[in-house]
C-alpha positions as CSV (number, residue, x, y, z in Angstrom):
1,M,129.4,85.0,114.5
2,T,130.5,83.9,111.1
3,E,131.1,86.4,108.3
4,N,127.8,85.5,106.5
5,N,125.8,86.1,109.7
6,I,127.0,89.7,110.0
7,S,124.0,91.9,110.1
8,L,124.1,94.8,107.6
9,V,120.7,96.3,108.4
10,K,117.8,95.5,110.8
11,L,114.3,97.0,110.8
12,D,112.2,96.7,113.9
13,N,108.5,97.6,113.6
14,A,109.5,100.4,111.1
15,G,107.0,102.5,109.4
16,V,106.6,105.7,107.3
17,Y,103.7,108.1,107.5
18,K,103.3,110.7,104.8
19,S,100.5,112.8,103.2
20,S,98.1,111.7,106.0
21,K,98.6,108.0,105.5
22,W,100.9,105.2,106.4
23,L,102.9,104.2,103.3
24,V,104.1,101.1,105.2
25,R,104.3,100.1,108.9
26,G,105.1,97.3,111.2
27,V,108.1,96.1,109.1
28,S,110.6,93.9,110.8
29,F,113.4,92.0,109.1
30,E,117.2,91.8,108.8
31,I,119.6,91.5,105.9
32,S,123.0,89.8,106.5
33,K,126.1,89.6,104.5
34,G,125.9,87.2,101.6
35,Q,122.0,87.0,101.9
36,I,119.5,87.9,99.2
37,V,116.2,89.2,100.6
38,T,113.3,89.9,98.2
39,L,110.4,92.3,98.8
40,I,107.3,91.5,96.8
41,G,103.9,93.0,96.7
42,P,101.5,94.8,94.4
43,N,102.0,98.4,93.4
44,G,101.7,100.8,96.3
45,S,102.3,98.1,98.9
46,G,105.3,99.9,100.5
47,K,108.2,98.1,98.8
48,T,110.1,101.2,97.7
49,S,109.2,103.1,100.9
50,T,110.8,100.2,102.9
51,A,113.9,100.5,100.8
52,K,114.0,104.2,101.3
53,M,114.0,103.7,105.1
54,I,117.0,101.4,104.8
55,L,118.7,104.0,102.6
56,N,117.9,106.9,105.0
57,I,116.0,108.6,102.3
58,F,112.9,108.3,104.4
59,Q,113.0,108.8,108.2
60,T,110.9,106.3,110.2
61,N,107.8,107.7,112.0
62,E,107.7,104.6,114.1
63,G,110.1,101.8,114.9
64,I,113.8,101.6,114.3
65,V,116.2,101.0,111.3
66,K,119.7,100.1,112.4
67,R,122.2,100.1,109.6
68,N,125.6,98.6,110.4
69,T,127.4,99.6,107.2
70,E,127.9,102.8,105.1
71,K,129.0,100.8,102.0
72,V,125.6,100.8,100.4
73,A,124.7,101.0,96.7
74,Y,121.3,101.6,95.2
75,V,119.8,101.0,91.7
76,P,116.5,103.0,91.7
77,Q,113.4,101.9,89.9
78,K,113.6,104.9,87.6
79,I,116.5,107.0,86.4
80,N,116.2,110.2,84.5
81,I,118.6,110.5,81.5
82,D,118.5,112.8,78.5
83,W,118.6,110.0,75.9
84,T,119.6,112.5,73.2
85,L,123.0,113.0,74.8
86,P,125.9,111.2,73.2
87,L,126.9,109.6,76.6
88,R,129.2,106.6,76.5
89,V,129.0,103.8,79.0
90,V,132.4,104.7,80.4
91,D,131.3,108.3,80.9
92,F,128.1,107.2,82.6
93,M,130.0,105.0,85.0
94,R,132.0,108.0,86.1
95,L,129.0,110.4,86.7
96,T,129.0,111.3,90.4
97,N,131.2,108.3,90.9
98,N,134.9,108.7,91.7
99,I,136.1,105.3,90.4
100,S,139.2,104.2,88.5
101,H,139.2,102.8,85.0
102,A,140.2,99.4,86.5
103,Q,137.2,99.5,88.7
104,I,134.9,100.3,85.7
105,I,136.3,97.4,83.7
106,E,136.1,95.0,86.6
107,S,132.4,95.8,87.4
108,L,131.4,95.8,83.7
109,T,133.1,92.4,83.3
110,L,131.3,91.0,86.3
111,T,128.0,92.0,84.8
112,G,129.0,90.7,81.4
113,V,129.0,94.0,79.4
114,E,132.6,95.0,79.3
115,K,132.5,95.1,75.5
116,L,130.0,98.0,75.8
117,L,132.6,100.3,77.4
118,N,132.6,102.8,74.6
119,N,129.0,102.3,73.3
120,E,126.5,105.1,73.8
121,I,124.0,104.6,76.5
122,R,121.1,105.6,74.2
123,N,121.9,102.6,71.9
124,L,121.8,99.9,74.6
125,S,119.0,97.4,74.9
126,G,116.9,97.3,78.1
127,G,118.8,94.3,79.5
128,E,122.2,95.9,78.6
129,F,121.3,99.2,80.3
130,Q,120.2,97.3,83.5
131,R,123.5,95.5,83.6
132,V,125.4,98.8,83.2
133,L,123.3,100.3,86.1
134,I,124.2,97.3,88.3
135,A,127.8,97.5,87.3
136,R,127.9,101.2,88.3
137,A,126.4,100.3,91.6
138,I,128.9,97.5,92.4
139,A,131.9,99.4,91.2
140,K,132.7,100.6,94.7
141,D,132.4,97.1,96.3
142,P,129.3,97.7,98.4
143,E,128.4,95.5,101.4
144,L,124.7,96.1,100.8
145,L,123.1,96.4,97.3
146,V,119.5,97.6,96.9
147,L,117.9,96.8,93.6
148,D,114.4,98.3,92.9
149,E,112.6,96.5,90.1
150,P,115.9,95.6,88.3
151,V,114.2,93.7,85.4
152,Q,111.7,96.3,84.3
153,G,111.7,96.8,80.6
154,V,113.5,93.5,80.0
155,D,112.0,90.5,78.2
156,F,111.4,87.0,79.7
157,N,114.7,85.5,78.9
158,G,116.5,88.7,79.9
159,E,114.8,88.5,83.3
160,I,116.1,85.1,83.9
161,A,119.6,86.2,82.8
162,L,119.5,89.2,85.2
163,Y,118.3,87.1,88.1
164,N,121.1,84.7,87.5
165,L,123.5,87.6,87.4
166,I,122.2,89.0,90.7
167,K,122.9,85.6,92.3
168,N,126.4,85.6,90.8
169,I,127.1,89.0,92.2
170,S,125.9,87.9,95.7
171,D,128.3,84.9,95.5
172,K,131.3,86.8,94.2
173,L,131.1,90.0,96.3
174,N,129.5,88.3,99.4
175,C,127.3,91.3,99.8
176,G,123.8,91.5,101.1
177,I,121.1,92.2,98.5
178,L,117.7,93.7,98.9
179,L,115.7,92.9,95.7
180,I,112.4,94.6,95.1
181,S,109.9,93.1,92.7
182,H,106.2,93.1,91.9
183,D,106.7,89.9,89.9
184,I,107.6,87.1,92.3
185,H,107.7,84.2,89.9
186,F,111.4,84.1,89.0
187,V,112.9,86.2,91.8
188,M,112.2,83.5,94.4
189,S,114.5,80.8,93.2
190,A,117.6,82.9,93.9
191,T,116.5,84.4,97.1
192,D,117.1,83.3,100.7
193,H,114.2,85.1,102.4
194,V,111.0,86.5,100.9
195,I,108.8,89.3,102.5
196,C,105.4,89.9,101.1
197,L,104.1,93.4,101.7
198,N,100.7,95.0,101.3
199,G,101.2,98.1,103.5
200,H,102.5,95.7,106.2
201,I,104.1,92.3,106.2
202,C,101.5,89.8,105.0
203,C,103.8,86.8,105.2
204,S,107.5,86.0,105.1
205,G,109.9,83.0,105.0
206,T,111.5,80.8,102.5
207,P,110.4,81.0,98.8
208,S,108.4,77.7,99.0
209,A,106.7,78.6,102.3
210,V,105.6,82.0,101.0
211,A,104.3,80.6,97.8
212,K,102.0,78.3,99.7
213,N,100.9,81.0,102.2
214,P,97.2,81.9,102.0
215,A,98.0,85.6,102.3
216,Y,100.4,85.4,99.3
217,I,97.9,83.4,97.2
218,K,95.2,85.9,98.0
219,L,97.4,88.7,96.7
220,F,98.8,87.0,93.6
221,G,96.3,84.3,92.7
222,E,96.2,80.6,92.7
223,H,98.2,80.3,89.5
224,T,101.3,81.7,91.0
225,T,102.5,78.6,92.7
226,S,102.5,76.6,89.5
227,T,104.2,79.5,87.7
228,L,106.9,79.6,90.3
229,S,107.8,76.0,89.8
230,L,108.8,76.7,86.1
231,Y,112.0,78.5,87.2
232,E,112.9,76.0,89.8
233,H,113.8,73.3,87.3
234,H,117.5,72.5,86.7
235,H,118.8,74.1,83.5
236,D,120.8,72.1,81.0
237,H,121.9,75.3,79.5
238,S,122.9,78.9,80.5
239,H,121.7,82.3,79.2
240,T,123.9,85.0,77.8
241,H,123.3,88.7,78.9
242,D,120.8,89.2,76.2
243,G,118.8,86.2,77.3
244,S,119.8,83.8,74.4
245,I,120.9,80.3,75.2
246,S,124.6,79.4,75.5
247,R,125.2,75.7,76.1
């Protein structure tokens, strides 16, 4: 088995039952080292519940989740911060995180926001804050990184820049990444395997295969396949962390 075929987590017919209903069930897939897996689906489709099974936040009511690493980092969809506090980036990085100054600088550099080290969190843009959250997650060199809606509150160009960053992190750290999104259009080009959820797995496979699948089209609409192709063109430029073009 090569290094990039090392299984980090495997779900086999996994499901969660809460408040007299199944949040998600019948979920089977695997994430290996160096692989990006994207969960898509409408709100309430079970994406976050699936992530919480992987993170051992939710116990399965059926099926099995086998995790082969304890080096897991998580960036949740929502994080509660008192935005009135004069909290600097460097202080935020150390909250509940026993990491060195060198680790802080290294992870902020990888996410392109090392110059924000002494800036206050409350003064960051949406894209900058997401990069700091990701930097905080990767500071301890995880083998598996779970990102729940990492581009929320970020504009179009910022989304593209963040997705490029996520691909760069996967390449540099050789970690497995579970990426959760309700918006498939730009996630797919950087992902190895796509799983479409709607309480169960509707379809899965390569980005191009899922985009053509009738179950996907029924959920997201006919226009999504043409929208997807917009991000699959070859750029003749790159984007900085705020989404602007840097040639």
